[in-house]
DRENDO-1510 file (C-alpha; in Angstrom, 1 decimal, always signed):
<recs>
REC; n; res; u; v; w
REC; 1; MET; +159.6; -92.6; +83.5 .
REC; 2; VAL; +161.1; -91.1; +86.7 .
REC; 3; ILE; +164.1; -89.5; +86.6 .
REC; 4; ASN; +165.4; -90.0; +90.1 .
REC; 5; LYS; +164.2; -93.2; +91.5 .
REC; 6; LYS; +165.4; -92.4; +94.9 .
REC; 7; GLU; +163.3; -89.9; +96.8 .
REC; 8; SER; +166.3; -89.6; +98.7 .
REC; 9; GLU; +168.3; -87.9; +95.9 .
REC; 10; CYS; +165.6; -85.4; +94.6 .
REC; 11; CYS; +164.8; -81.9; +95.9 .
REC; 12; GLY; +162.6; -81.0; +93.1 .
REC; 13; CYS; +164.8; -78.0; +92.2 .
REC; 14; THR; +163.8; -78.3; +88.2 .
REC; 15; ALA; +167.1; -78.2; +86.7 .
REC; 16; CYS; +166.5; -80.5; +84.7 .
REC; 17; VAL; +163.3; -79.2; +83.4 .
REC; 18; SER; +164.9; -76.0; +82.4 .
REC; 19; ILE; +167.9; -77.9; +80.7 .
REC; 20; CYS; +165.8; -80.2; +78.6 .
REC; 21; PRO; +166.3; -79.4; +75.1 .
REC; 22; LYS; +162.9; -81.2; +74.3 .
REC; 23; SER; +160.4; -80.1; +77.0 .
REC; 24; ALA; +160.6; -84.1; +77.7 .
REC; 25; ILE; +160.2; -83.2; +81.5 .
REC; 26; ASN; +157.8; -82.2; +83.8 .
REC; 27; MET; +157.2; -81.8; +87.4 .
REC; 28; GLN; +154.5; -83.7; +88.7 .
REC; 29; ASP; +152.8; -84.3; +92.6 .
REC; 30; ASP; +153.9; -87.7; +94.1 .
REC; 31; ASP; +151.4; -88.9; +96.6 .
REC; 32; LYS; +152.5; -86.9; +99.2 .
REC; 33; GLY; +152.3; -84.0; +97.4 .
REC; 34; PHE; +155.7; -83.2; +96.3 .
REC; 35; LYS; +157.0; -82.3; +93.0 .
REC; 36; ILE; +159.0; -84.8; +90.7 .
REC; 37; PRO; +160.3; -84.7; +87.3 .
REC; 38; ILE; +158.8; -87.1; +84.9 .
REC; 39; VAL; +160.1; -88.0; +81.6 .
REC; 40; ASP; +157.9; -88.2; +78.3 .
REC; 41; LEU; +159.6; -91.2; +77.0 .
REC; 42; GLU; +158.2; -90.2; +73.4 .
REC; 43; LYS; +160.0; -86.8; +73.5 .
REC; 44; CYS; +163.3; -87.8; +75.2 .
REC; 45; ILE; +166.5; -87.6; +72.9 .
REC; 46; ASP; +168.7; -89.7; +75.9 .
REC; 47; CYS; +171.0; -86.2; +75.6 .
REC; 48; GLY; +171.8; -86.9; +79.2 .
REC; 49; LEU; +171.4; -83.2; +79.7 .
REC; 50; CYS; +169.1; -84.2; +82.6 .
REC; 51; ASP; +171.7; -86.3; +84.3 .
REC; 52; LYS; +174.8; -83.8; +84.2 .
REC; 53; VAL; +172.7; -80.9; +85.7 .
REC; 54; CYS; +171.1; -82.9; +88.8 .
REC; 55; PRO; +172.9; -81.2; +91.8 .
REC; 56; TYR; +172.7; -84.7; +93.3 .
REC; 57; ASN; +174.7; -86.2; +91.1 .
REC; 58; LYS; +177.3; -83.4; +92.1 .
REC; 59; ILE; +177.0; -81.7; +95.0 .
REC; 60; ILE; +178.8; -78.2; +94.5 .
REC; 61; CYS; +179.0; -77.0; +98.0 .
REC; 62; LYS; +181.9; -74.8; +98.8 .
REC; 63; LYS; +184.9; -76.0; +100.4 .
REC; 64; GLU; +185.0; -75.4; +104.3 .
REC; 65; ASN; +186.3; -71.6; +103.9 .
REC; 66; LYS; +187.8; -70.3; +107.2 .
REC; 67; ASP; +187.4; -66.6; +105.9 .
REC; 68; VAL; +183.5; -66.6; +106.5 .
REC; 69; GLU; +182.4; -63.5; +108.7 .
REC; 70; ILE; +179.2; -63.9; +111.1 .
REC; 71; TYR; +176.8; -61.5; +112.2 .
REC; 72; ALA; +174.0; -60.7; +114.2 .
REC; 73; VAL; +171.6; -58.6; +112.5 .
REC; 74; LYS; +168.7; -56.0; +113.0 .
REC; 75; ARG; +167.1; -53.4; +110.4 .
REC; 76; LYS; +167.5; -49.8; +112.0 .
REC; 77; ASN; +163.8; -49.3; +110.4 .
REC; 78; GLU; +161.7; -51.2; +113.4 .
REC; 79; GLN; +159.0; -51.6; +111.0 .
REC; 80; ASP; +160.6; -53.3; +108.6 .
REC; 81; ARG; +161.9; -55.2; +110.9 .
REC; 82; MET; +159.0; -56.1; +112.4 .
REC; 83; ALA; +157.1; -57.2; +108.9 .
REC; 84; SER; +160.2; -59.9; +108.3 .
REC; 85; GLN; +160.2; -63.2; +110.6 .
REC; 86; SER; +163.5; -62.4; +112.2 .
REC; 87; GLY; +166.0; -59.6; +111.6 .
REC; 88; GLY; +164.6; -58.6; +108.4 .
REC; 89; ALA; +168.4; -59.5; +106.7 .
REC; 90; PHE; +167.0; -60.5; +103.3 .
REC; 91; SER; +164.6; -57.6; +103.0 .
REC; 92; SER; +167.8; -55.2; +103.4 .
REC; 93; ILE; +169.7; -57.1; +100.4 .
REC; 94; ALA; +166.6; -57.1; +98.2 .
REC; 95; GLU; +166.1; -53.5; +98.8 .
REC; 96; TYR; +169.8; -52.9; +98.2 .
REC; 97; VAL; +169.9; -54.8; +94.8 .
REC; 98; ILE; +166.4; -53.3; +93.8 .
REC; 99; LYS; +167.7; -49.7; +94.3 .
REC; 100; ASN; +170.5; -50.5; +91.8 .
REC; 101; ASN; +167.9; -51.6; +89.0 .
REC; 102; GLY; +168.4; -55.3; +90.2 .
REC; 103; ILE; +166.3; -58.1; +90.2 .
REC; 104; VAL; +165.0; -60.3; +93.3 .
REC; 105; PHE; +163.9; -63.6; +93.3 .
REC; 106; GLY; +162.1; -65.2; +96.6 .
REC; 107; VAL; +159.2; -67.4; +97.5 .
REC; 108; LYS; +156.0; -65.7; +97.4 .
REC; 109; SER; +152.5; -67.7; +99.0 .
REC; 110; ASP; +149.2; -67.2; +97.7 .
REC; 111; GLN; +146.5; -68.8; +99.6 .
REC; 112; TYR; +148.0; -72.5; +100.1 .
REC; 113; ASN; +150.2; -72.0; +96.9 .
REC; 114; VAL; +153.7; -71.3; +97.4 .
REC; 115; TYR; +156.2; -70.6; +94.8 .
REC; 116; TYR; +159.5; -68.7; +93.8 .
REC; 117; THR; +158.8; -65.6; +92.2 .
REC; 118; ARG; +160.3; -62.5; +90.7 .
REC; 119; ILE; +160.4; -59.1; +91.6 .
REC; 120; ASN; +161.7; -55.8; +90.4 .
REC; 121; ASN; +160.3; -53.0; +92.7 .
REC; 122; ILE; +160.4; -52.4; +96.5 .
REC; 123; SER; +156.5; -52.1; +96.8 .
REC; 124; GLU; +156.2; -55.9; +95.3 .
REC; 125; LEU; +158.8; -57.0; +98.4 .
REC; 126; ASN; +156.5; -57.6; +101.4 .
REC; 127; CYS; +155.0; -60.6; +99.5 .
REC; 128; LEU; +158.4; -62.4; +99.8 .
REC; 129; LYS; +159.0; -61.3; +103.5 .
REC; 130; GLY; +158.5; -64.2; +106.5 .
REC; 131; SER; +158.8; -67.7; +106.5 .
REC; 132; LYS; +156.8; -70.5; +104.5 .
REC; 133; TYR; +157.0; -73.8; +106.2 .
REC; 134; VAL; +156.3; -75.5; +103.0 .
REC; 135; GLN; +158.4; -76.6; +99.9 .
REC; 136; ALA; +158.0; -73.9; +97.2 .
REC; 137; GLU; +157.5; -74.6; +93.5 .
REC; 138; VAL; +160.5; -73.4; +91.7 .
REC; 139; ARG; +158.3; -72.8; +88.5 .
REC; 140; ASN; +160.4; -71.3; +85.5 .
REC; 141; THR; +162.4; -68.6; +87.6 .
REC; 142; TYR; +165.9; -70.6; +86.3 .
REC; 143; SER; +165.0; -69.2; +83.0 .
REC; 144; GLU; +164.1; -65.9; +84.1 .
REC; 145; VAL; +167.8; -65.9; +86.1 .
REC; 146; MET; +169.3; -67.0; +83.1 .
REC; 147; ASN; +167.7; -64.2; +80.9 .
REC; 148; ASP; +168.3; -61.3; +83.2 .
REC; 149; LEU; +171.8; -62.2; +83.6 .
REC; 150; ASN; +172.2; -62.0; +79.9 .
REC; 151; LYS; +170.6; -58.4; +79.8 .
REC; 152; GLY; +173.2; -57.7; +82.2 .
REC; 153; LEU; +171.2; -57.4; +85.4 .
REC; 154; MET; +172.0; -57.8; +89.0 .
REC; 155; VAL; +170.0; -60.6; +90.3 .
REC; 156; LEU; +169.3; -61.9; +94.0 .
REC; 157; TYR; +168.0; -65.2; +94.2 .
REC; 158; CYS; +167.1; -66.3; +97.4 .
REC; 159; GLY; +165.9; -70.2; +98.7 .
REC; 160; THR; +166.8; -73.4; +100.5 .
REC; 161; ALA; +170.6; -74.5; +99.6 .
REC; 162; CYS; +169.5; -77.3; +97.4 .
REC; 163; HIS; +167.4; -75.0; +95.0 .
REC; 164; ILE; +170.5; -72.8; +94.9 .
REC; 165; ASN; +172.6; -75.4; +93.7 .
REC; 166; GLY; +170.0; -76.8; +91.2 .
REC; 167; LEU; +170.1; -73.1; +89.9 .
REC; 168; ILE; +174.2; -72.8; +90.2 .
REC; 169; SER; +174.4; -76.2; +88.2 .
REC; 170; PHE; +171.8; -74.8; +85.6 .
REC; 171; LEU; +174.1; -71.7; +85.0 .
REC; 172; LYS; +177.1; -73.5; +84.5 .
REC; 173; LEU; +176.0; -76.1; +82.0 .
REC; 174; LYS; +174.5; -73.2; +80.1 .
REC; 175; ASN; +177.8; -71.1; +80.4 .
REC; 176; ILE; +176.2; -68.4; +81.8 .
REC; 177; LYS; +178.2; -65.6; +83.5 .
REC; 178; THR; +177.4; -65.0; +87.0 .
REC; 179; GLU; +179.6; -62.1; +88.1 .
REC; 180; ASN; +175.9; -60.4; +88.6 .
REC; 181; LEU; +174.3; -63.0; +90.3 .
REC; 182; ILE; +174.1; -63.0; +94.5 .
REC; 183; THR; +172.8; -66.1; +96.0 .
REC; 184; CYS; +171.3; -66.4; +99.5 .
REC; 185; ASP; +170.8; -69.7; +101.0 .
REC; 186; LEU; +168.4; -70.3; +104.2 .
REC; 187; ILE; +169.3; -72.4; +107.5 .
REC; 188; CYS; +166.7; -75.2; +106.2 .
REC; 189; HIS; +165.0; -77.4; +108.6 .
REC; 190; GLY; +163.7; -79.2; +105.9 .
REC; 191; VAL; +160.6; -78.8; +103.6 .
REC; 192; PRO; +156.9; -79.8; +104.4 .
REC; 193; SER; +154.7; -81.2; +102.0 .
REC; 194; PRO; +152.6; -78.8; +99.8 .
REC; 195; LYS; +150.0; -81.5; +100.2 .
REC; 196; ILE; +149.5; -81.1; +104.0 .
REC; 197; PHE; +149.5; -77.5; +103.8 .
REC; 198; LYS; +146.8; -77.5; +101.5 .
REC; 199; GLU; +144.5; -79.8; +103.2 .
REC; 200; TYR; +145.4; -77.6; +106.6 .
REC; 201; TYR; +144.5; -74.7; +104.5 .
REC; 202; LYS; +141.0; -76.5; +103.7 .
REC; 203; TYR; +140.4; -77.4; +107.1 .
REC; 204; LEU; +140.7; -73.7; +108.2 .
REC; 205; LYS; +138.7; -72.4; +105.6 .
REC; 206; LYS; +135.8; -75.2; +106.4 .
REC; 207; LYS; +135.9; -73.8; +110.0 .
REC; 208; TYR; +136.3; -70.3; +109.6 .
REC; 209; GLY; +135.3; -69.4; +106.2 .
REC; 210; ILE; +137.4; -66.9; +104.3 .
REC; 211; ILE; +141.2; -66.9; +105.3 .
REC; 212; SER; +143.8; -63.9; +104.9 .
REC; 213; GLU; +146.8; -63.1; +105.6 .
REC; 214; PHE; +147.9; -66.2; +106.6 .
REC; 215; ASN; +151.3; -65.8; +109.0 .
REC; 216; PHE; +153.7; -69.1; +109.3 .
REC; 217; ARG; +155.3; -67.7; +112.3 .
REC; 218; SER; +153.7; -64.3; +113.6 .
REC; 219; LYS; +155.5; -61.8; +115.9 .
REC; 220; LYS; +152.6; -60.0; +116.9 .
REC; 221; ILE; +151.3; -63.2; +119.0 .
REC; 222; THR; +154.4; -64.7; +121.3 .
REC; 223; GLY; +157.0; -62.0; +119.6 .
REC; 224; TRP; +160.0; -63.6; +117.7 .
REC; 225; ARG; +160.4; -66.6; +119.5 .
REC; 226; GLY; +157.2; -67.5; +119.2 .
REC; 227; SER; +156.1; -70.8; +116.6 .
REC; 228; ILE; +152.4; -69.7; +116.5 .
REC; 229; SER; +150.7; -69.1; +113.2 .
REC; 230; SER; +148.0; -66.7; +112.8 .
REC; 231; PHE; +145.5; -65.7; +110.2 .
REC; 232; LYS; +142.2; -63.6; +109.5 .
REC; 233; ASP; +138.6; -65.0; +109.4 .
REC; 234; ASN; +135.8; -64.1; +107.4 .
REC; 235; LYS; +135.0; -61.2; +110.2 .
REC; 236; ASN; +138.3; -60.0; +109.9 .
REC; 237; THR; +139.3; -61.4; +113.1 .
REC; 238; LEU; +143.0; -62.3; +114.1 .
REC; 239; ILE; +143.4; -65.6; +115.0 .
REC; 240; SER; +146.5; -67.8; +115.8 .
REC; 241; SER; +147.2; -71.4; +116.4 .
REC; 242; ASN; +150.2; -73.9; +117.0 .
REC; 243; ASN; +148.8; -76.4; +115.2 .
REC; 244; TYR; +150.5; -76.2; +112.0 .
REC; 245; ALA; +154.1; -75.3; +114.0 .
REC; 246; ASN; +153.0; -78.8; +115.7 .
REC; 247; ILE; +152.8; -80.5; +112.4 .
REC; 248; PHE; +156.2; -79.0; +110.9 .
REC; 249; TYR; +158.3; -79.8; +114.2 .
REC; 250; SER; +156.8; -83.3; +114.0 .
REC; 251; ASN; +159.3; -83.9; +111.0 .
REC; 252; LEU; +156.9; -86.2; +110.0 .
REC; 253; GLU; +155.9; -84.7; +106.5 .
REC; 254; LEU; +159.2; -83.6; +105.0 .
REC; 255; ARG; +160.6; -84.6; +101.9 .
REC; 256; GLU; +162.5; -87.6; +101.6 .
REC; 257; ASN; +165.9; -86.1; +100.8 .
REC; 258; CYS; +165.5; -83.4; +103.8 .
REC; 259; TYR; +166.7; -86.5; +106.1 .
REC; 260; ASP; +170.0; -87.4; +104.3 .
REC; 261; CYS; +170.6; -83.3; +103.3 .
REC; 262; PRO; +174.3; -82.9; +102.1 .
REC; 263; TYR; +173.5; -79.1; +102.9 .
REC; 264; ALA; +173.2; -79.3; +106.7 .
REC; 265; SER; +176.6; -77.9; +107.4 .
REC; 266; THR; +178.5; -74.7; +107.9 .
REC; 267; ASN; +180.0; -75.0; +104.1 .
REC; 268; ARG; +177.5; -73.2; +102.4 .
REC; 269; ILE; +176.5; -73.3; +98.2 .
REC; 270; ALA; +175.5; -69.5; +98.6 .
REC; 271; ASP; +177.1; -65.6; +98.8 .
REC; 272; ILE; +175.1; -65.5; +101.8 .
REC; 273; THR; +173.6; -67.6; +104.4 .
REC; 274; ILE; +170.7; -66.3; +106.6 .
REC; 275; GLY; +168.3; -67.4; +109.2 .
REC; 276; ASP; +167.3; -67.0; +112.9 .
REC; 277; PHE; +170.0; -66.0; +115.3 .
REC; 278; TRP; +169.0; -68.4; +118.0 .
REC; 279; GLY; +170.9; -68.1; +121.3 .
REC; 280; ILE; +171.6; -64.4; +120.4 .
REC; 281; GLU; +170.9; -63.8; +124.2 .
REC; 282; LYS; +173.9; -65.5; +125.3 .
REC; 283; TYR; +176.5; -63.6; +123.4 .
REC; 284; TYR; +174.6; -60.2; +123.7 .
REC; 285; LYS; +171.6; -59.7; +126.2 .
REC; 286; THR; +171.2; -55.9; +124.6 .
REC; 287; PHE; +171.1; -56.9; +121.0 .
REC; 288; ASP; +168.0; -59.2; +122.1 .
REC; 289; ASP; +164.3; -57.5; +122.3 .
REC; 290; ASN; +162.1; -60.4; +121.1 .
REC; 291; LYS; +161.4; -58.5; +118.1 .
REC; 292; GLY; +163.7; -60.5; +115.6 .
REC; 293; CYS; +167.6; -60.9; +115.1 .
REC; 294; SER; +168.8; -62.4; +111.8 .
REC; 295; VAL; +172.2; -64.5; +111.7 .
REC; 296; MET; +174.1; -63.7; +108.3 .
REC; 297; ILE; +177.3; -65.8; +107.2 .
REC; 298; LEU; +179.2; -64.3; +104.5 .
REC; 299; ASN; +180.5; -67.2; +102.6 .
REC; 300; THR; +182.2; -65.2; +99.6 .
REC; 301; LYS; +184.0; -62.0; +98.6 .
REC; 302; LYS; +180.6; -61.3; +96.8 .
REC; 303; GLY; +178.7; -61.8; +99.9 .
REC; 304; ARG; +180.9; -59.4; +102.1 .
REC; 305; ARG; +180.6; -57.0; +99.4 .
REC; 306; ILE; +176.7; -57.3; +99.8 .
REC; 307; PHE; +177.3; -56.7; +103.6 .
REC; 308; GLU; +179.2; -53.4; +103.0 .
REC; 309; ASN; +176.7; -51.8; +100.9 .
REC; 310; ILE; +173.9; -52.3; +103.6 .
REC; 311; LYS; +175.7; -51.3; +106.6 .
REC; 312; GLU; +173.9; -48.2; +106.9 .
REC; 313; ASP; +170.7; -50.1; +106.8 .
REC; 314; ILE; +171.4; -52.2; +109.9 .
REC; 315; VAL; +172.4; -52.7; +113.2 .
REC; 316; TYR; +174.9; -55.5; +113.5 .
REC; 317; GLN; +177.6; -57.1; +115.7 .
REC; 318; LYS; +180.3; -59.7; +114.7 .
REC; 319; PHE; +180.8; -63.7; +116.3 .
REC; 320; ASN; +182.5; -66.8; +115.3 .
REC; 321; ILE; +180.9; -69.6; +113.9 .
REC; 322; GLY; +180.6; -71.5; +117.2 .
REC; 323; GLU; +178.3; -68.8; +118.7 .
REC; 324; CYS; +176.1; -69.3; +116.0 .
REC; 325; ILE; +175.9; -72.8; +115.4 .
REC; 326; GLN; +172.5; -74.6; +115.3 .
REC; 327; PRO; +171.1; -78.3; +114.5 .
REC; 328; ASN; +170.6; -77.6; +110.8 .
REC; 329; LEU; +174.2; -76.1; +110.3 .
REC; 330; GLN; +175.5; -79.3; +111.9 .
REC; 331; HIS; +173.3; -82.0; +110.6 .
REC; 332; PRO; +169.9; -82.8; +109.2 .
REC; 333; SER; +166.7; -83.3; +110.4 .
REC; 334; GLU; +166.3; -86.4; +112.0 .
REC; 335; LYS; +163.6; -88.6; +110.3 .
REC; 336; PRO; +160.9; -89.8; +113.1 .
REC; 337; ASP; +160.3; -93.3; +113.6 .
REC; 338; GLU; +156.7; -92.9; +112.8 .
REC; 339; TYR; +157.5; -91.6; +109.6 .
REC; 340; ASN; +155.5; -94.3; +107.5 .
REC; 341; GLU; +153.1; -94.9; +110.2 .
REC; 342; PHE; +151.9; -91.1; +109.6 .
REC; 343; TRP; +151.9; -91.4; +105.8 .
REC; 344; ASN; +150.0; -95.0; +106.1 .
REC; 345; GLU; +147.4; -92.8; +108.4 .
REC; 346; TYR; +147.0; -90.2; +106.1 .
REC; 347; MET; +146.7; -92.0; +103.1 .
REC; 348; ASN; +144.1; -94.6; +104.3 .
REC; 349; ASN; +142.0; -92.3; +106.9 .
REC; 350; GLY; +142.7; -88.7; +105.9 .
REC; 351; PHE; +144.7; -85.4; +106.9 .
REC; 352; LEU; +142.8; -85.0; +110.3 .
REC; 353; SER; +143.2; -88.6; +111.4 .
REC; 354; ALA; +147.0; -88.6; +110.4 .
REC; 355; VAL; +147.5; -85.1; +112.4 .
REC; 356; THR; +145.5; -85.9; +115.3 .
REC; 357; LYS; +146.9; -89.2; +116.2 .
REC; 358; TYR; +150.8; -88.1; +115.6 .
REC; 359; CYS; +151.5; -84.2; +115.5 .
REC; 360; ASP; +149.4; -83.1; +118.5 .
REC; 361; PHE; +146.7; -81.3; +116.4 .
REC; 362; ASN; +143.7; -80.7; +118.6 .
REC; 363; ASP; +140.8; -78.0; +117.1 .
REC; 364; LYS; +141.0; -76.4; +120.5 .
REC; 365; ASN; +144.3; -74.8; +119.6 .
REC; 366; ASP; +143.4; -72.1; +117.9 .
REC; 367; PHE; +142.3; -69.1; +120.0 .
REC; 368; LYS; +141.2; -65.3; +118.7 .
REC; 369; TYR; +143.7; -62.6; +119.5 .
REC; 370; SER; +142.4; -60.0; +121.6 .
REC; 371; ILE; +143.8; -56.8; +123.0 .
REC; 372; ILE; +143.7; -58.7; +126.4 .
REC; 373; ASN; +145.1; -61.6; +125.5 .
REC; 374; ARG; +148.4; -59.6; +124.0 .
REC; 375; ILE; +148.4; -57.5; +127.2 .
REC; 376; LYS; +148.7; -60.8; +129.3 .
REC; 377; ARG; +151.0; -62.2; +126.5 .
REC; 378; LYS; +153.4; -59.3; +126.9 .
REC; 379; SER; +153.1; -59.0; +130.8 .
REC; 380; LYS; +154.3; -62.5; +131.1 .
REC; 381; TYR; +157.1; -62.0; +129.0 .
REC; 382; TYR; +158.5; -58.7; +130.6 .
REC; 383; LEU; +157.9; -60.7; +134.2 .
REC; 384; LYS; +159.9; -63.2; +132.9 .
REC; 385; LYS; +162.6; -61.1; +131.7 .
REC; 386; CYS; +162.5; -59.1; +135.2 .
REC; 387; LEU; +162.9; -62.2; +137.2 .
REC; 388; LYS; +166.0; -63.1; +135.3 .
REC; 389; LYS; +167.6; -59.8; +135.9 .
REC; 390; LEU; +166.9; -60.5; +139.7 .
REC; 391; ILE; +168.4; -63.8; +139.6 .
</recs>
């Protein structure tokens, strides 16, 4: 038995799995590769906890908060900023928590497996940096957070708003004190299918052999504004491609609930919301260097307190909500008309046929990244910048 019969009402947060007293619920892959909860009726005692904990039965987003503070943020340490996908906001918060003997939960990718994990050492932080354009498995992290909070530890949990809502709902039902919990949600475009990413990874492996250092959005190629992924082949050659970005931005492989996401607004669930500060060049040109800039929205007193503690580590500029607004702070990503056709093509004819037909996927999009390519791309970027100044 599936707990939620409607695909649009399950985000795969695992709160139901974590709360079940009889371990009667397991997460299994549906035909699109997304984790869904399945009930073992022989173990189920009809306690109703899975229904009570489900965040889609009770959306607990904050009411509109007029006291939010919005900042453009860049880490002062440029090496740390370049290791992050945008301005390094997450890593700055995470380092503060770890230095205060706290625990950090974030998302890690290991080949084609993407999942939330727990760290307590700054040396482990690199594995959590960078965007992962695929839905992450929550695994057992809700219970781990509960155990850490019961020990009196400071805990930072960073992820999508729906998964944070699931965590909060789980902790409330367990009567866990959350004074030491810091939540950080992402401005989310929607979560892509793990199955599609796994197929893409296998395609790369077949073409190039061993794949290492996969980066979903590499600054090394086109700077912060680029959407090109990069990886190293079996000869340690850096290769880049816009193929996976084309799949992602097609919106065809997102989880069903993403198209009706109740969290895609400025009323946020977490203490802090982070993302790319798109459009920063319109308001503060000198702040933009194409090396990454984060938007940090402080939604609660706890969030503002954290910001005060990391000020020495960052360069920041205050803005209002209208200046940092972007599509997924206003509405969910739109479901394409070709959604059903894409998945039918995939089920009937396979990955390559579906993405080639619907996602502008092309085998020739991959290119080796050399020093010459870097110089050409940098030259184009600075030439455009100079022309803009002249105009």
